[in-house]
C-alpha positions as CSV (number, residue, x, y, z in Angstrom):
1,M,117.8,105.8,131.8
2,F,116.4,109.0,130.9
3,D,117.2,110.6,127.4
4,V,119.5,113.4,127.7
5,F,118.5,114.8,124.6
6,D,115.1,115.6,126.1
7,L,116.7,117.0,129.0
8,S,118.9,119.1,127.0
9,R,116.3,120.2,124.9
10,V,114.1,121.4,128.1
11,L,117.0,123.1,129.6
12,I,117.8,125.3,126.5
13,R,114.0,126.0,125.7
14,S,113.6,127.1,129.5
15,I,116.7,129.1,129.6
16,T,116.1,130.8,126.3
17,E,112.5,131.4,126.6
18,L,111.6,131.8,130.2
19,C,115.0,133.6,132.0
20,R,114.5,137.0,129.8
21,A,114.8,138.9,133.1
22,D,118.7,137.3,133.3
23,H,119.8,137.3,130.0
24,Q,117.7,140.3,128.5
25,D,117.8,138.1,125.0
26,D,121.7,138.6,124.9
27,P,122.9,135.9,122.4
28,Q,126.1,135.9,123.9
29,V,124.8,135.3,127.3
30,I,122.1,132.6,126.4
31,A,125.1,131.0,124.7
32,Q,127.1,130.8,127.7
33,W,124.6,129.8,130.2
34,T,123.7,126.9,127.6
35,A,127.0,125.8,126.5
36,N,127.1,123.3,129.4
37,K,123.5,122.1,128.7
38,D,124.2,119.7,125.9
39,P,123.9,115.7,126.0
40,E,127.6,114.9,126.5
41,T,128.1,117.3,129.6
42,I,124.5,116.4,131.0
43,R,125.7,112.8,130.9
44,G,128.6,113.7,133.2
45,W,126.1,115.1,135.9
46,I,125.3,111.8,136.8
47,R,127.6,110.7,139.6
48,D,127.5,109.3,143.0
49,G,125.6,111.4,145.4
50,S,123.6,113.5,142.5
51,Q,120.4,113.1,141.4
52,I,118.5,113.9,138.1
53,W,114.7,114.1,138.0
54,L,112.3,114.5,135.4
55,T,108.8,115.0,134.9
56,E,106.9,113.8,131.8
57,Q,103.6,114.2,130.3
58,A,102.5,111.9,127.1
59,G,106.1,110.5,126.7
60,Q,107.6,114.3,126.5
61,V,109.9,115.6,129.4
62,T,108.2,118.9,130.9
63,A,110.6,119.5,133.8
64,V,114.2,118.7,134.8
65,G,115.5,119.0,138.8
66,G,118.6,118.2,140.1
67,L,120.5,117.9,143.5
68,I,123.4,117.2,145.2
69,E,122.7,114.7,148.4
70,T,124.7,117.0,150.9
71,G,121.8,119.8,150.6
72,E,122.0,121.5,147.2
73,I,119.5,121.8,144.6
74,T,121.5,122.2,141.3
75,L,118.5,122.3,138.8
76,L,114.9,123.3,138.5
77,Y,113.6,124.2,134.9
78,I,110.6,124.0,133.2
79,D,109.7,123.4,129.8
80,P,108.1,126.8,128.8
81,D,104.8,124.9,127.4
82,H,104.1,123.7,130.8
83,I,104.6,126.9,132.9
84,G,101.7,127.5,135.4
85,C,100.6,124.0,135.8
86,G,102.3,123.5,139.3
87,I,104.9,120.8,137.9
88,G,107.8,123.2,139.4
89,A,106.3,123.2,142.8
90,A,105.7,119.5,142.9
91,L,109.1,118.7,141.5
92,L,110.7,121.3,144.0
93,D,108.8,119.2,146.6
94,R,110.0,115.9,145.6
95,L,114.0,117.2,145.5
96,E,113.4,118.7,149.0
97,R,111.8,115.4,150.3
98,E,115.1,113.5,148.6
99,L,117.2,115.7,150.4
100,I,115.6,114.9,153.7
101,A,115.6,111.1,153.2
102,A,119.6,111.9,152.5
103,G,119.8,113.3,156.0
104,C,119.8,116.9,155.2
105,T,118.0,119.4,157.7
106,E,118.8,122.3,155.4
107,A,118.9,122.9,151.6
108,R,120.7,125.7,149.6
109,L,120.4,126.6,146.0
110,E,121.4,129.7,143.8
111,A,118.5,131.6,142.4
112,T,118.3,133.7,139.2
113,A,116.5,136.6,139.0
114,T,113.8,134.8,137.2
115,A,113.1,132.2,139.6
116,Q,113.7,134.0,142.8
117,A,109.8,134.8,143.6
118,F,108.9,131.3,142.7
119,Y,111.4,130.0,145.5
120,L,109.9,132.8,147.9
121,R,106.7,131.4,147.4
122,Q,107.6,128.0,148.1
123,G,109.0,128.9,151.6
124,W,113.0,129.6,150.8
125,Q,114.6,132.5,151.9
126,A,117.1,134.7,150.5
127,T,120.5,134.7,152.5
128,G,121.5,138.4,151.3
129,Q,124.4,136.6,149.5
130,R,124.9,137.3,145.9
131,C,126.9,134.8,143.8
132,D,127.7,134.3,139.9
133,R,126.9,131.5,138.2
134,Q,128.0,131.3,134.4
135,D,128.5,135.2,134.8
136,L,125.0,135.4,135.8
137,P,124.1,137.2,139.0
138,C,122.4,135.2,141.5
139,R,120.8,134.9,144.8
140,E,122.1,132.4,147.4
141,M,118.6,130.8,149.1
142,R,118.1,128.4,152.0
143,K,115.4,126.3,153.4
144,S,115.0,124.8,156.6
145,L,113.9,121.1,156.1
146,H,112.8,120.3,159.5
147,P,109.6,118.8,159.5
148,A,106.7,121.1,160.7
149,H,105.4,120.1,164.3
């Protein structure tokens, strides 16, 4: 079992320090976005049909990923001290492989402005649909999970 306190810390630090393109350092926006990233709420995310994945280095959580086995990636946050090390790409690849193992042929997610370029580099495509998540404008993205021939 993982430590929900470490997971919460990574989520909040990532949002606060790395997602400035989304929250513009507005304390109210940051507070709304991080309000459900507390340990008690995170415990509720653990249920049948969902998975939470962590990466660790020297016993410290470096990244958090989540999925719903019907084909949605729900979380992908990197600790600010570990950006640019390939952890995000490796964790995203793992989440995609888990969805394939669950029988999904397509994955979907909602990308913030901060994350859109990252997902595009990983082969995801914007659908053109906008959505709001916790009052943040996001873009729906999809990726085929069919194996390359």
